[in-house]
FIKOLZA-1660 file (N, C-alpha, C; in steps of 0.1 Angstrom, whole numbers, plus 5000, padded with zeros to 4 digits):
% residues 171
   i   px   py   pz ch aa at
   1 4985 6806 7238  A  M  N
   1 4982 6794 7246  A  M CA
   1 4984 6782 7237  A  M  C
   2 4991 6772 7242  A  G  N
   2 4995 6760 7234  A  G CA
   2 4984 6750 7234  A  G  C
   3 4985 6740 7225  A  I  N
   3 4975 6730 7223  A  I CA
   3 4974 6721 7235  A  I  C
   4 4984 6719 7242  A  A  N
   4 4984 6709 7253  A  A CA
   4 4982 6714 7267  A  A  C
   5 4984 6727 7269  A  H  N
   5 4983 6733 7282  A  H CA
   5 4994 6727 7291  A  H  C
   6 5005 6722 7286  A  D  N
   6 5016 6717 7293  A  D CA
   6 5028 6724 7288  A  D  C
   7 5036 6731 7296  A  P  N
   7 5046 6739 7291  A  P CA
   7 5056 6732 7282  A  P  C
   8 5060 6719 7285  A  W  N
   8 5070 6712 7277  A  W CA
   8 5064 6708 7264  A  W  C
   9 5052 6704 7264  A  I  N
   9 5046 6700 7251  A  I CA
   9 5043 6712 7243  A  I  C
  10 5039 6723 7249  A  D  N
  10 5037 6736 7242  A  D CA
  10 5050 6741 7236  A  D  C
  11 5061 6740 7243  A  R  N
  11 5074 6745 7238  A  R CA
  11 5079 6736 7226  A  R  C
  12 5077 6723 7227  A  L  N
  12 5082 6715 7216  A  L CA
  12 5072 6717 7204  A  L  C
  13 5059 6718 7206  A  A  N
  13 5050 6721 7195  A  A CA
  13 5053 6734 7188  A  A  C
  14 5057 6744 7196  A  S  N
  14 5061 6757 7190  A  S CA
  14 5073 6756 7182  A  S  C
  15 5083 6748 7186  A  L  N
  15 5095 6747 7178  A  L CA
  15 5091 6741 7164  A  L  C
  16 5084 6730 7164  A  F  N
  16 5080 6723 7152  A  F CA
  16 5072 6732 7143  A  F  C
  17 5063 6739 7149  A  R  N
  17 5053 6747 7141  A  R CA
  17 5059 6761 7136  A  R  C
  18 5068 6767 7144  A  L  N
  18 5071 6781 7141  A  L CA
  18 5086 6783 7138  A  L  C
  19 5095 6776 7143  A  H  N
  19 5109 6779 7141  A  H CA
  19 5113 6777 7126  A  H  C
  20 5119 6787 7120  A  P  N
  20 5122 6786 7106  A  P CA
  20 5131 6774 7102  A  P  C
  21 5141 6771 7111  A  A  N
  21 5149 6759 7108  A  A CA
  21 5141 6746 7108  A  A  C
  22 5132 6745 7117  A  W  N
  22 5124 6733 7118  A  W CA
  22 5115 6732 7106  A  W  C
  23 5109 6744 7102  A  R  N
  23 5100 6744 7091  A  R CA
  23 5108 6741 7078  A  R  C
  24 5120 6745 7077  A  E  N
  24 5128 6742 7065  A  E CA
  24 5131 6727 7064  A  E  C
  25 5134 6721 7075  A  A  N
  25 5137 6707 7075  A  A CA
  25 5124 6699 7072  A  A  C
  26 5113 6703 7077  A  A  N
  26 5100 6696 7074  A  A CA
  26 5096 6697 7059  A  A  C
  27 5100 6708 7052  A  R  N
  27 5097 6708 7038  A  R CA
  27 5104 6698 7030  A  R  C
  28 5115 6692 7035  A  A  N
  28 5123 6682 7028  A  A CA
  28 5116 6668 7030  A  A  C
  29 5107 6667 7039  A  I  N
  29 5100 6654 7042  A  I CA
  29 5087 6654 7035  A  I  C
  30 5083 6642 7031  A  D  N
  30 5070 6640 7024  A  D CA
  30 5059 6644 7034  A  D  C
  31 5049 6652 7028  A  P  N
  31 5038 6657 7037  A  P CA
  31 5030 6646 7044  A  P  C
  32 5030 6634 7039  A  R  N
  32 5023 6623 7045  A  R CA
  32 5030 6617 7057  A  R  C
  33 5042 6621 7060  A  S  N
  33 5050 6616 7071  A  S CA
  33 5044 6620 7084  A  S  C
  34 5044 6610 7093  A  T  N
  34 5040 6613 7107  A  T CA
  34 5049 6606 7117  A  T  C
  35 5050 6611 7129  A  S  N
  35 5058 6604 7139  A  S CA
  35 5050 6605 7152  A  S  C
  36 5051 6594 7160  A  N  N
  36 5046 6595 7174  A  N CA
  36 5056 6601 7183  A  N  C
  37 5051 6609 7193  A  V  N
  37 5059 6616 7202  A  V CA
  37 5054 6613 7216  A  V  C
  38 5063 6610 7225  A  Y  N
  38 5060 6607 7239  A  Y CA
  38 5068 6617 7248  A  Y  C
  39 5064 6619 7260  A  F  N
  39 5072 6627 7269  A  F CA
  39 5074 6620 7282  A  F  C
  40 5086 6621 7287  A  T  N
  40 5089 6613 7299  A  T CA
  40 5080 6617 7311  A  T  C
  41 5076 6629 7312  A  H  N
  41 5068 6634 7323  A  H CA
  41 5053 6631 7322  A  H  C
  42 5049 6625 7310  A  R  N
  42 5035 6621 7308  A  R CA
  42 5035 6607 7302  A  R  C
  43 5040 6597 7310  A  P  N
  43 5041 6583 7304  A  P CA
  43 5028 6577 7299  A  P  C
  44 5030 6570 7287  A  G  N
  44 5018 6563 7281  A  G CA
  44 5009 6573 7274  A  G  C
  45 5012 6585 7273  A  E  N
  45 5003 6595 7266  A  E CA
  45 5009 6598 7252  A  E  C
  46 5003 6593 7242  A  P  N
  46 5009 6595 7229  A  P CA
  46 5004 6608 7223  A  P  C
  47 5013 6614 7215  A  W  N
  47 5011 6626 7207  A  W CA
  47 5016 6622 7193  A  W  C
  48 5013 6630 7183  A  H  N
  48 5019 6628 7170  A  H CA
  48 5022 6641 7162  A  H  C
  49 5032 6640 7154  A  L  N
  49 5035 6651 7145  A  L CA
  49 5028 6648 7132  A  L  C
  50 5021 6659 7127  A  E  N
  50 5014 6658 7114  A  E CA
  50 5016 6671 7106  A  E  C
  51 5018 6669 7093  A  R  N
  51 5019 6681 7085  A  R CA
  51 5005 6685 7080  A  R  C
  52 5003 6698 7080  A  R  N
  52 4991 6704 7075  A  R CA
  52 4996 6716 7067  A  R  C
  53 4996 6715 7054  A  G  N
  53 5002 6726 7046  A  G CA
  53 5016 6728 7049  A  G  C
  54 5020 6740 7052  A  D  N
  54 5034 6743 7055  A  D CA
  54 5037 6742 7070  A  D  C
  55 5028 6737 7078  A  L  N
  55 5030 6736 7093  A  L CA
  55 5031 6722 7097  A  L  C
  56 5039 6720 7107  A  T  N
  56 5040 6707 7114  A  T CA
  56 5034 6709 7128  A  T  C
  57 5024 6701 7130  A  L  N
  57 5016 6703 7143  A  L CA
  57 5019 6691 7152  A  L  C
  58 5020 6693 7165  A  L  N
  58 5020 6683 7175  A  L CA
  58 5006 6682 7181  A  L  C
  59 5000 6670 7178  A  L  N
  59 4986 6668 7182  A  L CA
  59 4984 6656 7191  A  L  C
  60 4974 6657 7200  A  P  N
  60 4972 6646 7209  A  P CA
  60 4968 6633 7201  A  P  C
  61 4972 6622 7207  A  G  N
  61 4969 6609 7202  A  G CA
  61 4980 6603 7193  A  G  C
  62 4979 6590 7191  A  A  N
  62 4989 6583 7183  A  A CA
  62 4986 6585 7168  A  A  C
  63 4996 6585 7159  A  A  N
  63 4994 6585 7145  A  A CA
  63 4990 6571 7141  A  A  C
  64 4982 6569 7131  A  P  N
  64 4978 6556 7127  A  P CA
  64 4989 6548 7120  A  P  C
  65 4998 6555 7113  A  D  N
  65 5009 6548 7106  A  D CA
  65 5022 6556 7107  A  D  C
  66 5028 6557 7118  A  P  N
  66 5039 6566 7120  A  P CA
  66 5052 6560 7114  A  P  C
  67 5061 6569 7110  A  D  N
  67 5074 6565 7105  A  D CA
  67 5084 6564 7117  A  D  C
  68 5083 6572 7127  A  F  N
  68 5092 6571 7139  A  F CA
  68 5084 6573 7151  A  F  C
  69 5090 6570 7163  A  A  N
  69 5085 6573 7176  A  A CA
  69 5097 6579 7183  A  A  C
  70 5094 6590 7190  A  F  N
  70 5103 6597 7198  A  F CA
  70 5098 6599 7212  A  F  C
  71 5108 6599 7222  A  R  N
  71 5104 6602 7236  A  R CA
  71 5113 6613 7241  A  R  C
  72 5107 6624 7245  A  F  N
  72 5115 6636 7249  A  F CA
  72 5114 6639 7264  A  F  C
  73 5125 6640 7270  A  P  N
  73 5125 6645 7284  A  P CA
  73 5125 6660 7284  A  P  C
  74 5121 6666 7294  A  S  N
  74 5121 6681 7295  A  S CA
  74 5134 6687 7292  A  S  C
  75 5145 6681 7296  A  G  N
  75 5158 6686 7294  A  G CA
  75 5162 6687 7279  A  G  C
  76 5157 6677 7271  A  A  N
  76 5159 6677 7257  A  A CA
  76 5152 6689 7250  A  A  C
  77 5140 6691 7254  A  V  N
  77 5132 6702 7249  A  V CA
  77 5139 6715 7251  A  V  C
  78 5144 6717 7264  A  A  N
  78 5152 6729 7267  A  A CA
  78 5164 6731 7259  A  A  C
  79 5172 6720 7257  A  R  N
  79 5184 6720 7248  A  R CA
  79 5180 6724 7234  A  R  C
  80 5170 6718 7229  A  L  N
  80 5166 6721 7215  A  L CA
  80 5161 6736 7213  A  L  C
  81 5155 6741 7223  A  E  N
  81 5151 6755 7223  A  E CA
  81 5163 6764 7223  A  E  C
  82 5174 6760 7229  A  A  N
  82 5186 6769 7230  A  A CA
  82 5194 6769 7217  A  A  C
  83 5191 6760 7208  A  V  N
  83 5199 6760 7195  A  V CA
  83 5196 6772 7187  A  V  C
  84 5206 6778 7182  A  R  N
  84 5204 6789 7172  A  R CA
  84 5211 6785 7159  A  R  C
  85 5205 6789 7148  A  G  N
  85 5211 6786 7135  A  G CA
  85 5201 6780 7126  A  G  C
  86 5207 6772 7117  A  E  N
  86 5199 6766 7106  A  E CA
  86 5194 6752 7109  A  E  C
  87 5187 6746 7100  A  S  N
  87 5182 6732 7102  A  S CA
  87 5193 6722 7105  A  S  C
  88 5205 6724 7099  A  N  N
  88 5216 6715 7102  A  N CA
  88 5220 6716 7117  A  N  C
  89 5219 6727 7123  A  D  N
  89 5223 6729 7137  A  D CA
  89 5213 6721 7146  A  D  C
  90 5200 6722 7143  A  F  N
  90 5190 6715 7150  A  F CA
  90 5191 6700 7148  A  F  C
  91 5194 6696 7136  A  A  N
  91 5196 6681 7133  A  A CA
  91 5208 6676 7141  A  A  C
  92 5218 6683 7141  A  A  N
  92 5230 6679 7149  A  A CA
  92 5227 6678 7164  A  A  C
  93 5219 6687 7169  A  E  N
  93 5216 6687 7184  A  E CA
  93 5206 6675 7186  A  E  C
  94 5197 6673 7178  A  L  N
  94 5187 6662 7180  A  L CA
  94 5195 6648 7179  A  L  C
  95 5204 6647 7170  A  F  N
  95 5212 6635 7168  A  F CA
  95 5221 6633 7181  A  F  C
  96 5227 6644 7186  A  A  N
  96 5235 6643 7198  A  A CA
  96 5227 6639 7210  A  A  C
  97 5214 6645 7211  A  L  N
  97 5206 6641 7222  A  L CA
  97 5201 6626 7221  A  L  C
  98 5200 6621 7209  A  A  N
  98 5196 6607 7207  A  A CA
  98 5208 6598 7212  A  A  C
  99 5220 6603 7211  A  L  N
  99 5232 6595 7215  A  L CA
  99 5236 6597 7229  A  L  C
 100 5231 6607 7236  A  D  N
 100 5235 6611 7249  A  D CA
 100 5231 6600 7259  A  D  C
 101 5240 6598 7269  A  E  N
 101 5238 6588 7279  A  E CA
 101 5229 6592 7291  A  E  C
 102 5228 6606 7292  A  D  N
 102 5221 6611 7303  A  D CA
 102 5206 6610 7301  A  D  C
 103 5198 6603 7309  A  P  N
 103 5184 6601 7307  A  P CA
 103 5176 6614 7308  A  P  C
 104 5182 6624 7314  A  E  N
 104 5175 6637 7316  A  E CA
 104 5174 6645 7303  A  E  C
 105 5183 6641 7293  A  V  N
 105 5183 6649 7281  A  V CA
 105 5182 6639 7268  A  V  C
 106 5184 6626 7270  A  R  N
 106 5184 6617 7259  A  R CA
 106 5170 6616 7252  A  R  C
 107 5170 6618 7239  A  V  N
 107 5158 6616 7232  A  V CA
 107 5158 6602 7227  A  V  C
 108 5149 6594 7231  A  E  N
 108 5148 6580 7226  A  E CA
 108 5141 6580 7212  A  E  C
 109 5147 6573 7203  A  V  N
 109 5142 6572 7189  A  V CA
 109 5139 6558 7185  A  V  C
 110 5128 6555 7179  A  R  N
 110 5126 6542 7173  A  R CA
 110 5121 6544 7158  A  R  C
 111 5127 6538 7149  A  A  N
 111 5123 6538 7135  A  A CA
 111 5112 6527 7134  A  A  C
 112 5100 6531 7129  A  I  N
 112 5089 6522 7128  A  I CA
 112 5088 6518 7113  A  I  C
 113 5090 6527 7104  A  A  N
 113 5088 6525 7090  A  A CA
 113 5101 6517 7085  A  A  C
 114 5099 6511 7074  A  S  N
 114 5110 6504 7067  A  S CA
 114 5120 6514 7061  A  S  C
 115 5132 6509 7059  A  F  N
 115 5142 6518 7052  A  F CA
 115 5137 6523 7039  A  F  C
 116 5131 6515 7030  A  P  N
 116 5127 6520 7017  A  P CA
 116 5116 6531 7019  A  P  C
 117 5107 6530 7029  A  R  N
 117 5097 6540 7031  A  R CA
 117 5104 6553 7036  A  R  C
 118 5113 6552 7045  A  L  N
 118 5121 6563 7050  A  L CA
 118 5128 6570 7039  A  L  C
 119 5134 6562 7030  A  L  N
 119 5141 6568 7019  A  L CA
 119 5132 6575 7009  A  L  C
 120 5120 6569 7006  A  K  N
 120 5110 6575 6997  A  K CA
 120 5105 6588 7003  A  K  C
 121 5103 6588 7016  A  R  N
 121 5097 6600 7023  A  R CA
 121 5107 6611 7025  A  R  C
 122 5119 6610 7022  A  G  N
 122 5129 6621 7023  A  G CA
 122 5137 6621 7035  A  G  C
 123 5135 6613 7045  A  Y  N
 123 5143 6613 7057  A  Y CA
 123 5157 6611 7055  A  Y  C
 124 5161 6601 7047  A  V  N
 124 5175 6597 7045  A  V CA
 124 5182 6608 7038  A  V  C
 125 5176 6614 7027  A  R  N
 125 5181 6625 7020  A  R CA
 125 5184 6637 7030  A  R  C
 126 5174 6640 7039  A  L  N
 126 5176 6650 7048  A  L CA
 126 5188 6648 7058  A  L  C
 127 5189 6635 7062  A  L  N
 127 5200 6632 7071  A  L CA
 127 5213 6633 7064  A  L  C
 128 5214 6628 7052  A  L  N
 128 5227 6628 7045  A  L CA
 128 5231 6642 7041  A  L  C
 129 5221 6651 7040  A  A  N
 129 5224 6665 7036  A  A CA
 129 5225 6674 7048  A  A  C
 130 5225 6669 7060  A  S  N
 130 5223 6677 7072  A  S CA
 130 5236 6684 7077  A  S  C
 131 5247 6683 7070  A  G  N
 131 5258 6691 7074  A  G CA
 131 5269 6683 7080  A  G  C
 132 5281 6690 7082  A  P  N
 132 5293 6683 7087  A  P CA
 132 5292 6679 7101  A  P  C
 133 5285 6686 7110  A  R  N
 133 5284 6682 7124  A  R CA
 133 5277 6669 7125  A  R  C
 134 5266 6668 7118  A  V  N
 134 5258 6655 7119  A  V CA
 134 5266 6644 7113  A  V  C
 135 5272 6646 7102  A  R  N
 135 5280 6636 7095  A  R CA
 135 5292 6631 7105  A  R  C
 136 5298 6641 7112  A  A  N
 136 5309 6638 7121  A  A CA
 136 5303 6629 7133  A  A  C
 137 5292 6633 7138  A  L  N
 137 5285 6626 7149  A  L CA
 137 5282 6611 7144  A  L  C
 138 5277 6610 7133  A  G  N
 138 5273 6597 7127  A  G CA
 138 5286 6589 7125  A  G  C
 139 5296 6595 7119  A  A  N
 139 5308 6587 7117  A  A CA
 139 5315 6582 7130  A  A  C
 140 5314 6590 7140  A  A  N
 140 5319 6586 7153  A  A CA
 140 5312 6574 7159  A  A  C
 141 5300 6572 7154  A  H  N
 141 5292 6561 7159  A  H CA
 141 5290 6550 7147  A  H  C
 142 5298 6550 7137  A  G  N
 142 5298 6540 7127  A  G CA
 142 5287 6542 7116  A  G  C
 143 5282 6554 7115  A  V  N
 143 5271 6557 7105  A  V CA
 143 5277 6567 7095  A  V  C
 144 5280 6562 7083  A  S  N
 144 5284 6571 7072  A  S CA
 144 5279 6565 7059  A  S  C
 145 5274 6574 7051  A  G  N
 145 5268 6570 7039  A  G CA
 145 5255 6563 7040  A  G  C
 146 5249 6560 7029  A  I  N
 146 5236 6554 7028  A  I CA
 146 5236 6540 7035  A  I  C
 147 5247 6532 7033  A  N  N
 147 5247 6519 7040  A  N CA
 147 5248 6520 7055  A  N  C
 148 5255 6530 7060  A  G  N
 148 5255 6532 7074  A  G CA
 148 5241 6536 7080  A  G  C
 149 5234 6544 7072  A  V  N
 149 5221 6548 7076  A  V CA
 149 5211 6536 7076  A  V  C
 150 5213 6528 7065  A  R  N
 150 5204 6516 7064  A  R CA
 150 5207 6507 7077  A  R  C
 151 5219 6505 7081  A  R  N
 151 5222 6497 7092  A  R CA
 151 5217 6503 7105  A  R  C
 152 5218 6516 7106  A  L  N
 152 5212 6523 7118  A  L CA
 152 5197 6521 7119  A  L  C
 153 5190 6523 7108  A  V  N
 153 5175 6520 7107  A  V CA
 153 5172 6506 7111  A  V  C
 154 5179 6497 7106  A  A  N
 154 5177 6483 7109  A  A CA
 154 5179 6480 7124  A  A  C
 155 5189 6486 7130  A  A  N
 155 5192 6484 7144  A  A CA
 155 5181 6490 7153  A  A  C
 156 5176 6502 7150  A  V  N
 156 5166 6508 7158  A  V CA
 156 5152 6502 7155  A  V  C
 157 5150 6496 7144  A  R  N
 157 5137 6488 7142  A  R CA
 157 5138 6475 7149  A  R  C
 158 5149 6468 7149  A  A  N
 158 5150 6455 7155  A  A CA
 158 5149 6455 7170  A  A  C
 159 5151 6467 7176  A  S  N
 159 5151 6467 7190  A  S CA
 159 5136 6466 7196  A  S  C
 160 5126 6467 7187  A  G  N
 160 5113 6465 7191  A  G CA
 160 5106 6476 7199  A  G  C
 161 5094 6474 7203  A  P  N
 161 5086 6484 7210  A  P CA
 161 5092 6488 7224  A  P  C
 162 5091 6500 7228  A  R  N
 162 5095 6504 7241  A  R CA
 162 5083 6505 7250  A  R  C
 163 5086 6505 7263  A  D  N
 163 5075 6505 7273  A  D CA
 163 5067 6518 7271  A  D  C
 164 5073 6529 7267  A  W  N
 164 5066 6542 7265  A  W CA
 164 5058 6542 7253  A  W  C
 165 5058 6531 7244  A  E  N
 165 5050 6530 7233  A  E CA
 165 5038 6520 7235  A  E  C
 166 5035 6517 7247  A  S  N
 166 5025 6507 7250  A  S CA
 166 5011 6511 7246  A  S  C
 167 5009 6524 7245  A  V  N
 167 4996 6529 7240  A  V CA
 167 4998 6531 7225  A  V  C
 168 4990 6524 7217  A  T  N
 168 4990 6525 7203  A  T CA
 168 4977 6530 7197  A  T  C
 169 4977 6534 7185  A  A  N
 169 4965 6538 7178  A  A CA
 169 4956 6527 7176  A  A  C
 170 4942 6529 7177  A  P  N
 170 4933 6518 7175  A  P CA
 170 4934 6513 7160  A  P  C
 171 4930 6500 7159  A  G  N
 171 4930 6494 7145  A  G CA
 171 4943 6489 7141  A  G  C
% end
């Protein structure tokens, strides 16, 4: 039984918590890292990713100081579940979903933390090391090397809050 008693939330939580590729990717990120997560079928209801030891948990409520915010439609969760392979394969699919024009599968992403904090916490290193498919997707959208990543972070930070982020953590 999942933590949320919602099949889509349970399925995404299981991927983050149990799948070897996702666990491998999480080990490259600073354990203090958190992200807020929203679902299109549960508007305004925040969840957050939090590391506890070697596990990444998807928990109810907003993180007090998140690095990112994501919004997942059910179609994106299903596509991520279908990926087989290593962490690079999942990174490529997540990146592709963030670029997809179809709202039924597009994962909306917002960088909340500054570029230096994302760099310090290992996100940039993970992205740059994520394999040829991710690099090819990035290059096709003008993102190559550290300066391209810096511009991408600046762009997604400058776009400001989304309506799905209207619920924030207290304080």
